[in-house]
Backbone as CSV, one residue per row, in Angstrom:
resi,resn,N_x,N_y,N_z,CA_x,CA_y,CA_z,C_x,C_y,C_z
1,MET,131.002,83.486,-122.713,129.568,83.381,-122.686,129.120,82.636,-121.453
2,ILE,128.617,83.539,-120.509,128.279,82.933,-119.253,126.951,82.338,-119.551
3,GLY,126.931,80.655,-119.048,125.614,79.888,-119.481,124.443,80.668,-118.855
4,LEU,123.376,80.681,-119.242,122.223,80.811,-118.558,121.726,79.297,-117.672
5,MET,121.471,80.221,-116.429,120.797,78.765,-115.154,119.533,78.997,-115.420
6,ARG,119.013,77.624,-115.470,117.756,77.471,-115.986,116.916,77.300,-114.279
7,LEU,116.105,78.061,-113.879,115.447,78.085,-112.948,114.514,76.799,-112.559
8,PRO,113.898,76.105,-111.997,113.102,75.159,-111.595,111.895,75.848,-111.764
9,ASP,110.943,74.827,-112.475,109.672,75.137,-112.597,108.600,75.394,-111.366
10,GLN,108.330,76.867,-111.015,107.808,77.275,-109.997,106.271,76.737,-110.478
11,PRO,105.552,76.329,-109.150,103.767,75.755,-109.512,103.217,76.787,-109.628
12,THR,102.204,76.836,-110.741,101.511,77.578,-110.979,100.186,78.063,-110.244
13,TYR,99.596,79.269,-109.844,98.429,79.269,-109.002,97.665,79.574,-109.983
14,TYR,96.398,79.154,-109.536,94.929,79.875,-110.706,94.267,80.417,-109.628
15,ARG,93.648,81.459,-109.980,92.528,82.065,-108.846,91.202,81.674,-109.086
16,ASN,90.637,81.187,-108.416,89.162,80.447,-108.416,88.120,81.553,-108.089
17,GLU,87.613,82.134,-109.216,86.423,82.890,-109.407,85.604,82.881,-108.345
18,LYS,85.378,81.408,-108.095,83.912,80.779,-107.810,84.456,80.307,-106.081
19,LEU,85.005,80.857,-105.475,85.334,80.152,-104.255,84.351,79.806,-103.040
20,SER,83.407,80.853,-103.298,82.221,80.984,-102.555,81.067,81.624,-103.294
21,ASP,80.070,81.491,-103.305,78.571,81.808,-103.791,77.764,82.351,-102.510
22,PRO,77.790,83.607,-102.449,76.944,84.244,-101.423,75.551,83.894,-101.432
23,GLY,75.259,83.499,-102.632,73.306,83.019,-102.891,73.366,81.495,-102.345
24,ASN,74.437,80.953,-102.567,74.378,79.448,-102.071,74.356,79.172,-100.459
25,ASP,75.415,80.050,-100.010,75.557,80.113,-98.729,74.314,80.598,-97.807
26,SER,73.979,81.426,-98.471,72.465,81.660,-98.192,71.512,80.848,-97.924
27,GLN,71.426,80.407,-98.778,70.217,79.079,-99.171,70.594,78.061,-97.925
28,LYS,71.945,77.891,-98.109,72.473,76.676,-96.862,71.830,76.900,-95.501
29,ARG,72.220,78.178,-95.192,72.218,78.683,-93.600,70.373,78.874,-93.377
30,THR,69.419,79.152,-94.656,68.242,79.570,-94.300,67.643,77.877,-94.005
31,ALA,67.870,76.892,-95.189,67.869,75.328,-94.943,68.075,74.939,-93.557
32,THR,69.211,75.111,-93.067,69.824,74.368,-91.873,68.977,75.147,-90.593
33,GLU,68.697,76.434,-91.067,67.877,77.322,-89.737,66.354,76.612,-89.760
34,SER,66.276,76.106,-91.096,64.402,75.553,-91.135,64.539,74.322,-90.497
35,ASP,65.534,73.601,-90.626,65.653,72.070,-90.107,65.325,72.389,-88.711
36,ALA,66.169,73.215,-87.984,66.430,73.176,-86.601,65.220,73.498,-86.206
37,ASN,64.552,74.573,-86.802,63.492,75.081,-85.958,62.150,74.286,-86.569
38,ALA,62.255,73.399,-87.026,61.123,72.178,-87.608,61.168,71.381,-86.361
39,ILE,62.581,70.915,-85.904,62.657,70.110,-84.957,62.579,70.288,-83.551
40,GLN,62.392,71.652,-83.351,62.386,72.462,-82.198,61.118,72.693,-82.058
41,ASN,59.972,73.122,-83.001,58.752,73.105,-83.312,57.928,71.816,-82.729
42,ALA,58.459,70.709,-83.278,58.214,69.157,-83.186,58.364,68.621,-81.974
43,ASP,59.244,69.069,-81.107,59.688,68.850,-79.247,60.348,69.451,-79.302
44,PRO,60.049,70.935,-78.654,60.573,72.043,-77.723,61.361,71.508,-76.997
45,HIS,61.387,70.282,-76.033,62.461,69.573,-75.229,63.311,68.620,-75.696
46,GLN,63.584,68.820,-77.132,64.436,67.539,-77.863,65.653,67.667,-77.224
47,ASP,66.673,68.606,-76.669,67.744,69.245,-76.331,67.843,68.380,-75.051
48,LYS,66.515,68.191,-74.009,66.640,67.478,-72.991,67.140,66.383,-72.715
49,TYR,66.838,65.445,-73.608,66.534,64.051,-73.795,67.627,63.521,-73.292
50,ASN,69.068,63.951,-74.041,70.397,63.565,-74.023,71.140,64.144,-72.952
51,ASP,70.279,65.176,-71.985,71.269,65.786,-71.234,71.858,64.870,-70.377
52,PRO,73.069,64.683,-69.864,73.773,64.164,-68.889,73.615,64.325,-67.732
53,ARG,72.925,65.329,-67.171,72.765,65.330,-65.577,71.335,65.201,-65.619
54,ALA,70.472,64.767,-66.410,69.383,63.593,-65.901,69.400,62.012,-65.954
55,LYS,69.297,61.914,-65.056,69.822,60.325,-64.349,68.090,59.847,-63.886
56,ILE,68.336,58.844,-64.211,67.074,57.748,-63.899,67.731,56.789,-62.495
57,THR,67.415,57.222,-61.215,67.921,56.564,-60.293,67.031,55.436,-59.719
58,LYS,67.795,54.346,-59.122,66.721,53.447,-58.391,65.735,54.331,-57.026
59,ARG,66.251,55.602,-56.773,65.211,56.194,-55.419,64.196,56.665,-56.411
60,GLY,64.620,57.114,-57.865,63.254,57.916,-58.412,62.249,56.815,-58.842
61,VAL,62.905,55.605,-59.312,61.764,54.575,-59.677,60.982,54.203,-58.361
62,LEU,61.663,54.138,-57.246,60.800,53.424,-56.105,59.808,54.746,-55.893
63,LEU,59.666,55.770,-55.742,59.410,57.205,-55.182,58.014,57.054,-56.412
64,GLY,58.524,57.067,-57.728,57.470,56.897,-58.742,56.557,55.876,-58.448
65,LEU,57.298,54.529,-58.137,56.183,53.342,-57.432,55.308,53.623,-56.638
66,GLY,55.627,54.166,-55.394,54.781,54.639,-54.508,54.207,55.442,-54.502
67,VAL,54.186,56.525,-55.065,53.167,57.315,-55.535,51.908,57.077,-56.362
68,ALA,52.436,55.832,-57.365,51.366,55.249,-58.068,50.611,54.335,-56.943
69,VAL,51.081,53.463,-56.114,50.430,52.812,-55.443,49.521,53.499,-54.192
70,PHE,49.993,54.600,-54.002,49.316,55.343,-53.022,47.875,55.849,-53.638
71,GLY,48.328,56.165,-55.042,46.862,56.974,-55.441,46.065,55.546,-55.803
72,ILE,46.439,54.208,-56.091,45.546,53.291,-56.367,44.765,52.785,-55.102
73,LEU,45.461,52.877,-53.796,44.982,52.593,-52.825,44.049,53.556,-52.004
74,GLY,43.992,54.780,-52.199,43.521,56.009,-52.515,42.091,56.029,-52.950
75,ALA,42.533,55.596,-54.585,40.920,55.441,-54.955,39.957,54.400,-54.839
76,ALA,40.679,53.070,-54.015,39.940,52.234,-53.882,39.282,52.143,-52.496
77,GLY,39.979,52.968,-51.708,39.415,53.525,-50.121,37.746,54.296,-50.326
78,SER,38.106,55.065,-51.344,37.170,56.505,-51.530,36.069,55.610,-52.244
79,ILE,36.182,54.143,-52.959,34.904,53.427,-53.553,34.393,52.614,-52.363
80,TYR,35.213,52.270,-51.590,34.828,51.142,-50.598,34.179,52.653,-49.532
81,ALA,34.478,53.483,-49.416,33.887,54.280,-48.146,32.318,54.739,-48.866
82,ARG,32.444,55.081,-50.207,31.132,55.195,-50.597,29.951,54.031,-51.078
83,LYS,30.331,53.129,-50.765,29.549,51.744,-51.723,28.453,51.441,-50.304
84,THR,27.670,51.746,-50.842,26.430,51.463,-49.873,26.546,50.136,-49.119
85,ARG,26.248,50.143,-48.029,26.278,48.530,-47.344,24.633,48.229,-46.439
86,LEU,24.724,47.145,-47.621,23.183,46.613,-46.825,23.209,45.903,-46.229
87,GLU,24.069,45.151,-45.382,23.971,43.877,-44.970,22.748,43.915,-43.678
88,LEU,22.895,44.630,-42.744,21.867,45.174,-41.183,20.369,45.839,-42.247
89,SER,20.519,46.648,-42.715,19.661,47.384,-43.723,18.617,46.205,-44.595
90,THR,19.081,45.212,-44.754,18.336,44.174,-45.580,17.833,43.132,-44.433
91,LYS,18.490,42.891,-43.727,18.003,42.083,-42.103,16.709,43.213,-41.413
92,PHE,16.739,44.097,-41.590,15.891,44.948,-40.925,14.519,45.374,-41.822
93,TRP,14.728,45.657,-43.043,13.553,45.954,-43.921,12.979,44.950,-44.676
94,GLY,14.012,43.627,-44.858,13.545,42.618,-46.024,14.041,43.064,-47.426
95,GLN,13.696,41.979,-48.260,14.838,42.108,-49.460,13.588,43.061,-50.709
96,GLU,12.370,42.552,-50.273,11.303,43.507,-51.205,11.542,45.049,-50.701
97,THR,11.631,45.443,-49.648,11.778,47.095,-49.533,12.954,47.495,-49.697
98,ILE,14.339,46.725,-49.966,15.336,46.938,-50.252,15.736,47.696,-51.805
99,THR,14.617,46.196,-52.412,14.315,46.492,-53.886,13.763,47.794,-54.236
100,ALA,12.578,47.689,-53.952,11.595,48.913,-53.856,12.538,50.280,-53.725
101,LEU,13.520,50.272,-52.325,14.192,51.713,-52.540,15.497,51.940,-53.822
102,GLN,15.587,50.840,-54.229,16.411,50.740,-55.245,15.962,51.156,-56.909
103,LEU,15.047,50.376,-56.752,14.173,50.043,-58.511,12.795,50.931,-58.379
104,ALA,12.133,51.260,-57.176,10.763,51.582,-57.551,10.266,52.923,-58.555
105,GLU,9.556,52.993,-59.079,9.535,53.722,-60.383,8.737,55.146,-59.790
106,LYS,8.206,54.970,-59.050,7.400,55.943,-58.468,7.414,56.007,-56.936
107,ILE,7.636,57.147,-56.214,7.898,57.368,-54.704,6.930,58.442,-54.260
108,GLN,6.058,58.326,-53.496,5.098,59.512,-52.876,5.315,59.922,-51.426
109,LEU,5.502,61.122,-50.992,5.257,61.358,-49.710,3.760,61.372,-49.288
110,ARG,3.364,61.245,-48.322,2.433,61.574,-47.576,2.465,61.831,-46.202
111,SER,1.419,62.647,-45.596,1.069,63.109,-44.431,0.798,61.673,-43.401
112,ASN,1.327,61.977,-42.529,1.229,60.878,-41.254,1.373,61.344,-40.087
113,GLY,0.360,61.046,-38.819,0.260,61.152,-37.704,-0.251,62.990,-37.613
114,ALA,0.210,63.836,-36.925,-0.220,65.203,-36.560,-0.137,65.946,-38.106
115,SER,0.858,65.532,-38.890,1.336,65.939,-40.023,-0.154,66.495,-41.082
116,ASP,-0.254,67.446,-41.709,-1.531,67.500,-42.891,-0.853,68.525,-43.862
117,PHE,-0.707,67.763,-45.235,-0.491,67.990,-46.340,-1.042,67.372,-47.642
118,GLU,-0.891,67.833,-48.753,-1.316,67.401,-49.857,-0.228,66.116,-50.310
119,PRO,-0.501,65.098,-50.623,0.417,63.918,-51.162,1.459,64.482,-52.379
120,VAL,2.765,64.757,-52.396,3.507,64.810,-52.878,4.373,64.018,-53.852
121,ASP,4.597,64.140,-55.227,5.004,62.929,-56.270,6.928,63.136,-55.913
122,LEU,7.603,62.310,-55.481,8.660,62.708,-55.210,9.668,62.343,-56.504
123,THR,8.749,61.217,-57.461,9.756,61.028,-58.551,10.281,62.459,-59.490
124,GLY,11.861,62.218,-59.647,12.141,62.753,-60.181,12.368,64.462,-59.544
125,THR,12.162,64.450,-58.194,12.828,65.736,-57.288,14.328,65.487,-57.268
126,PRO,14.949,66.635,-57.019,16.176,67.295,-56.846,16.564,66.293,-55.351
127,SER,17.848,65.218,-55.520,18.069,65.190,-54.239,17.154,63.392,-53.533
128,LEU,16.605,62.990,-54.773,16.189,61.770,-54.436,16.921,60.927,-54.003
129,GLY,18.125,60.633,-55.015,18.978,59.652,-54.805,19.830,59.772,-53.569
130,HIS,19.937,60.783,-52.803,20.508,61.027,-51.594,19.527,60.459,-50.297
131,LEU,18.519,61.075,-50.601,17.395,59.866,-49.852,17.556,58.397,-50.030
132,ARG,17.216,57.851,-51.246,17.324,56.658,-51.211,18.450,55.828,-50.850
133,HIS,20.102,56.572,-51.045,20.859,55.895,-50.297,20.746,56.417,-48.637
134,ALA,20.301,57.218,-48.234,20.078,57.088,-46.830,19.448,56.145,-45.881
135,LEU,18.366,55.822,-47.218,17.188,54.865,-46.427,17.583,53.370,-46.262
136,LEU,18.787,53.271,-47.520,19.475,52.154,-47.661,20.763,51.692,-46.888
137,ASP,21.508,52.783,-46.800,22.853,52.647,-45.975,22.753,52.038,-44.547
138,GLU,22.928,51.068,-44.334,23.213,50.756,-43.051,24.055,51.756,-41.918
139,ARG,24.829,52.409,-42.157,25.691,53.554,-41.786,24.623,54.553,-41.061
140,SER,23.349,54.546,-41.734,22.483,55.824,-41.594,21.380,55.287,-40.340
141,TYR,22.035,54.473,-39.442,20.780,53.972,-38.628,21.531,53.541,-37.145
142,ASP,21.058,54.169,-36.171,21.717,53.541,-34.644,20.962,52.307,-34.398
143,TRP,21.897,51.468,-34.791,20.821,49.816,-34.544,20.990,49.398,-32.935
144,ASN,21.640,50.478,-32.059,21.569,49.931,-30.903,19.805,50.526,-30.419
145,THR,19.089,51.217,-31.276,17.935,51.342,-30.518,16.784,50.709,-31.200
146,GLU,17.074,50.013,-32.230,16.229,48.701,-32.875,15.033,48.631,-31.715
147,SER,13.812,48.457,-31.820,13.041,48.072,-31.172,11.990,47.440,-32.076
148,SER,10.651,46.974,-31.214,9.500,46.582,-31.654,8.557,47.655,-31.611
149,GLY,7.551,47.532,-32.383,6.663,49.021,-32.574,6.966,50.096,-33.398
150,SER,5.793,50.789,-33.549,5.341,51.615,-34.495,6.006,53.096,-34.672
151,VAL,6.269,53.372,-35.794,6.615,55.015,-35.902,5.812,56.105,-35.292
152,THR,4.444,55.507,-35.806,3.265,56.295,-35.698,3.075,56.802,-34.242
153,GLU,3.273,56.104,-33.329,3.239,56.020,-31.817,4.406,57.271,-31.453
154,MET,5.302,57.361,-31.915,6.105,57.698,-31.669,6.253,59.484,-32.225
155,CYS,5.261,59.662,-33.101,4.932,61.149,-33.558,4.512,62.152,-32.632
156,GLN,4.951,63.498,-32.741,4.688,64.201,-31.600,4.282,65.063,-32.672
157,ASN,3.524,66.062,-32.226,2.496,67.439,-32.700,3.327,68.505,-33.198
158,PRO,3.132,69.173,-34.053,4.393,70.123,-34.442,4.347,71.293,-33.511
159,THR,5.716,71.620,-33.527,6.213,72.799,-32.205,6.195,74.165,-33.449
160,GLU,6.119,75.264,-32.618,6.307,76.807,-33.536,7.429,76.609,-34.600
161,GLY,7.561,76.956,-35.811,8.621,76.880,-36.541,8.229,75.649,-37.357
162,GLN,7.663,74.474,-36.934,7.806,73.172,-37.867,6.590,73.196,-38.745
163,THR,6.678,72.516,-39.788,5.654,72.345,-40.767,5.401,71.028,-40.732
164,ILE,6.240,69.984,-40.663,5.596,68.611,-40.370,6.588,67.772,-39.600
165,THR,5.910,66.685,-38.843,6.682,65.994,-37.815,6.973,64.685,-38.302
166,CYS,5.968,64.016,-38.925,5.856,62.317,-39.515,5.464,62.354,-40.993
167,VAL,5.778,61.429,-41.498,5.749,61.419,-42.961,5.350,60.120,-43.105
168,ARG,4.957,59.598,-44.302,4.765,58.224,-45.017,5.444,58.261,-46.490
169,ILE,6.490,57.678,-46.721,7.034,57.233,-47.968,6.182,55.992,-48.685
170,ARG,5.818,56.151,-50.027,5.116,55.079,-50.508,5.836,54.967,-52.076
171,LEU,6.328,53.848,-51.628,6.896,53.466,-53.131,6.025,52.147,-54.147
172,THR,6.113,52.584,-55.483,5.466,51.496,-56.181,6.245,51.166,-57.518
173,ASP,6.179,50.126,-58.302,6.694,50.084,-59.425,5.559,49.585,-60.270
174,PRO,4.369,50.303,-60.881,3.603,50.064,-62.031,4.059,49.728,-63.232
175,THR,4.854,49.958,-63.804,5.219,49.481,-65.272,6.151,48.304,-64.895
176,ALA,7.349,47.929,-64.298,7.669,46.856,-64.131,6.953,46.163,-63.200
177,GLN,6.407,45.945,-62.339,5.974,45.500,-61.133,6.705,44.660,-60.386
178,ARG,7.947,44.990,-60.061,8.911,44.223,-59.498,8.705,44.069,-58.023
179,VAL,8.145,45.066,-57.695,7.726,45.037,-56.124,5.803,45.394,-55.942
180,GLY,5.822,44.960,-54.944,4.346,45.767,-54.622,4.445,47.061,-53.575
181,THR,3.282,47.469,-53.153,3.351,48.693,-52.631,3.887,48.634,-51.176
182,ILE,4.914,49.584,-51.052,5.716,49.471,-49.925,5.593,50.818,-49.168
183,ASP,5.023,50.748,-48.004,5.191,52.175,-47.152,5.885,52.203,-46.037
184,ILE,6.800,53.449,-45.960,7.729,53.491,-44.891,7.404,54.590,-44.132
185,ASP,7.361,54.745,-42.678,7.036,55.976,-42.100,8.300,56.386,-41.233
186,LEU,8.433,57.667,-41.247,9.164,58.399,-40.659,8.610,59.526,-39.690
187,ASP,9.523,59.364,-38.588,9.509,60.727,-37.524,10.353,61.516,-37.378
188,LEU,10.181,62.637,-38.252,11.113,63.275,-38.210,11.660,64.294,-36.980
189,VAL,10.966,64.333,-35.969,11.484,64.888,-34.134,12.519,63.882,-33.899
190,GLY,12.206,62.688,-33.778,12.958,61.928,-32.909,14.006,60.802,-33.749
191,GLY,13.612,61.193,-35.169,14.695,60.510,-35.891,14.228,58.587,-36.241
192,TRP,12.836,58.429,-35.868,12.441,56.942,-36.179,12.116,56.671,-37.332
193,ILE,12.439,55.354,-37.669,12.161,54.878,-39.188,11.661,53.632,-38.751
194,GLY,10.471,53.149,-39.657,10.110,51.953,-39.915,8.936,51.212,-41.024
195,PRO,8.808,50.144,-41.071,7.625,49.848,-41.878,6.551,50.316,-41.127
196,ALA,5.345,50.737,-42.203,4.212,51.364,-41.776,3.364,50.168,-40.952
197,ASP,3.507,49.100,-40.971,2.789,48.211,-40.588,2.942,47.873,-38.800
198,GLY,4.075,48.795,-38.315,4.107,49.108,-36.835,5.086,47.889,-36.280
199,SER,5.700,46.926,-37.107,6.179,45.762,-36.609,7.649,46.605,-35.801
200,ARG,8.009,47.197,-36.327,9.851,47.298,-35.871,10.173,48.766,-36.263
201,ARG,10.805,49.543,-35.612,11.613,50.753,-35.647,12.910,51.224,-35.161
202,VAL,13.887,52.074,-35.688,14.988,52.155,-35.575,15.259,53.202,-35.452
203,GLN,16.152,54.396,-34.837,16.393,55.626,-35.042,17.665,56.091,-35.969
204,ALA,17.351,56.699,-37.303,18.479,57.228,-37.902,19.643,58.000,-37.065
205,THR,20.739,57.800,-37.380,22.112,58.747,-36.841,21.644,60.307,-36.581
206,GLU,22.457,60.396,-35.261,22.381,61.855,-35.314,22.794,62.937,-36.522
207,TRP,23.469,62.483,-37.292,24.023,63.223,-38.404,23.299,63.154,-39.749
208,VAL,22.231,62.225,-39.714,21.121,61.706,-40.716,20.060,62.603,-40.713
209,ARG,19.489,62.987,-38.999,18.403,63.061,-39.070,18.301,64.577,-39.524
210,PRO,19.084,65.567,-39.110,18.377,66.990,-39.345,18.615,66.831,-41.169
211,LYS,19.230,66.193,-41.414,19.210,66.169,-43.173,17.890,65.664,-43.668
212,LEU,17.224,64.433,-42.952,16.028,63.968,-43.223,15.209,64.928,-43.359
213,ASN,15.219,65.704,-41.813,14.102,66.655,-41.690,14.335,67.944,-42.719
214,LYS,15.071,68.753,-42.766,15.411,69.691,-43.749,14.584,69.086,-45.387
215,TYR,14.961,67.707,-45.640,14.928,67.884,-46.970,13.036,67.699,-46.755
216,PHE,12.208,67.287,-46.517,10.869,66.809,-46.123,10.269,68.384,-45.980
217,GLU,10.898,69.066,-45.197,10.449,70.411,-45.107,10.430,71.012,-46.144
218,THR,11.700,70.962,-47.060,12.038,71.702,-48.068,10.915,71.100,-49.125
219,ILE,10.501,70.013,-49.179,9.941,69.639,-50.190,7.963,69.873,-49.961
220,VAL,7.588,69.877,-48.475,6.422,70.442,-48.439,6.503,71.445,-48.908
221,ASN,7.032,72.591,-48.230,6.832,74.050,-48.320,7.124,74.375,-49.854
222,VAL,7.798,73.892,-50.492,7.739,74.229,-51.867,6.314,73.481,-52.729
223,GLN,5.838,72.455,-52.486,4.708,71.931,-52.818,3.657,73.321,-52.005
224,ARG,3.588,73.665,-51.254,2.648,74.572,-51.087,2.354,76.078,-51.500
225,LEU,3.817,76.311,-51.739,4.021,77.701,-52.539,3.485,77.095,-53.783
226,ARG,3.201,76.404,-54.308,2.887,75.865,-55.671,1.312,75.825,-55.778
227,TYR,1.145,75.525,-55.058,-0.603,75.710,-54.638,-1.117,76.724,-54.323
228,ASP,-0.639,77.507,-53.668,-0.781,79.135,-53.102,-0.678,80.084,-54.560
229,PHE,0.337,79.920,-55.792,0.525,80.497,-56.856,-0.402,79.851,-57.338
230,ARG,-0.816,78.649,-57.433,-1.906,78.704,-58.906,-3.225,78.829,-58.279
231,ASP,-3.652,79.383,-56.824,-4.820,79.558,-56.420,-4.717,81.308,-56.960
């Protein structure tokens, strides 16, 4: 009888019926996608922060600093250019007139010389701040023309197409009473400006003269139209 040979035990394999669960995989994928979308929505450029191509170089830093310094210098220069310069103006007008031009509560426009119109209250009118600035800033005047004498004697008669040639500005501060009554005369044809006491005068620059003329012409014409419509 032939002996039976026993074969070695073979490993037993069991079938895993639950190797994968489609439902769980779907949930995991959904959660992963949701997390990715959340990160992207929070910062859409997150992927670029660690980009190896993005390098900060010394040249880039210096360029950024240069732009910042240039911007600061430009802003400082702009502020300085627009700042009202008062040294020569104060010497010509005196401190009380300078204070009146800066702070006077009421400003009234009156006729002077050959001009004839009813007084106009300039308080609160458009561009009054520009008028104050023009009379205050020393760059508005040609200081080579400064001389003794009154502005009134330089006034001329209105020509065709002109409404006014000479005016007087009266500044008062009735509430705070920081200054007394200040009168300033202006010749809109020759550009002469000075105190009403006739002690001295100076010409406005060629750039300022037409602006003063247009401003006062507009104010007087508008006032006359108001009177006409009122009647």
